[in-house]
C-alpha positions in Angstrom: 17.2 0.4 3.9 19.3 3.3 4.8 18.3 6.4 6.2 18.3 8.8 3.1 16.0 6.1 2.0 13.7 6.4 4.4 13.5 9.9 4.3 13.0 10.2 0.2 10.0 7.8 0.6 8.4 10.1 3.1 9.1 13.3 0.7 8.1 11.3 -2.4 4.5 9.9 0.1 3.6 13.1 0.8 4.1 14.6 -2.3 2.0 11.6 -4.2 -0.6 12.0 -1.4 -1.0 15.5 -2.0 -1.2 15.3 -5.7 -4.1 12.1 -5.2 -5.8 14.5 -2.7 -6.0 17.3 -5.4 -7.3 14.3 -8.0 -9.8 13.6 -5.8 -13.2 15.8 -6.3 -14.8 17.2 -3.5 -13.6 18.3 0.4 -11.6 15.2 2.1 -12.0 15.6 6.0 -9.1 13.5 6.2 -5.9 15.4 7.8 -2.3 15.9 6.7 -0.8 12.7 8.9 -3.2 10.7 6.8 -2.5 11.8 3.2 0.5 11.4 3.9 0.0 7.8 5.0 -2.2 6.8 1.5 0.5 8.7 -0.2 3.6 6.5 1.0 1.4 3.4 1.0 0.3 4.8 -3.0 3.6 5.3 -3.6 5.0 1.6 -2.3 2.1 -0.1 -4.2 2.5 1.7 -7.6 6.2 1.1 -7.4 5.6 -2.6 -6.9 2.8 -2.4 -10.0 5.3 -0.6 -12.3 8.4 -2.8 -11.1 6.2 -6.4 -11.6 4.7 -5.1 -15.2 8.5 -3.4 -16.2 7.3 -0.2 -16.5 10.4 1.2 -14.1 12.8 0.5 -16.1 12.7 3.4 -18.7 15.6 5.9 -19.7 13.5 9.1 -19.1 11.3 10.2 -16.3 8.9 7.2 -14.4 5.4 8.9 -15.7 4.3 5.8 -15.9 4.8 4.6 -12.3 4.0 8.6 -11.2 0.4 8.1 -12.5 -0.2 4.5 -11.0 1.0 6.3 -7.8 -1.3 9.2 -7.8 -4.0 6.9 -9.0 -3.5 5.0 -6.1 -3.2 7.7 -3.4 -6.2 9.2 -4.9 -8.2 5.8 -4.4 -6.7 5.9 -0.5 -7.7 9.4 0.2 -11.4 8.4 -1.2 -11.1 5.4 0.8 -9.7 6.8 3.8 -12.4 9.6 3.5 -15.3 7.0 3.5 -14.0 4.5 6.1 -13.6 7.2 8.6 -17.1 8.2 8.5 -16.0 11.6 7.8 -17.9 12.0 4.2 -21.4 13.0 5.8 -23.8 15.0 4.5 -23.6 18.9 4.9 -26.5 19.8 8.6 -29.6 21.1 7.4 -29.5 25.2 7.3 -30.9 27.1 10.1 -34.3 27.7 10.5 -35.4 24.6 7.9 -36.7 21.5 8.9 -34.0 18.6 8.1 -35.4 18.1 4.2 -37.8 21.0 4.0 -37.1 23.6 1.1 -35.8 26.9 2.3 -38.1 30.0 2.7 -37.9 32.6 0.5 -37.9 36.1 1.1 -41.3 36.9 2.3 -40.8 34.4 5.2 -37.7 36.4 6.2 -40.0 39.7 6.7 -41.7 40.3 10.6 -45.5 39.4 10.3 -47.6 42.0 11.2 -50.1 41.6 14.0 -53.7 42.9 13.8 -54.9 44.5 16.9 -58.3 43.3 18.1 -60.8 46.0 18.7 
């Protein structure tokens, strides 16, 4: 593979990774490097699947190949988020016990102490 092929694979992988990340709902706590790695792996796997099934032999844009690459990138981003253990639940709100319902407005008001006579 020539250097131009490597550079184009990196660029296509980055684009596919970003598109795959946009497809996954919610926030992903993985970095840009992991997104590009997932995109490169998905681009290579999507191209291999398209060639094996004969979908890459079209006269126009290879929409089926791109769709397979983006789908695989979305799966890769979701899997990396789970594997890296960064898909953790949000911490409890400040001032509440874990699992307890947040207090209403009355709980935020200052309490008046009764003075002893």
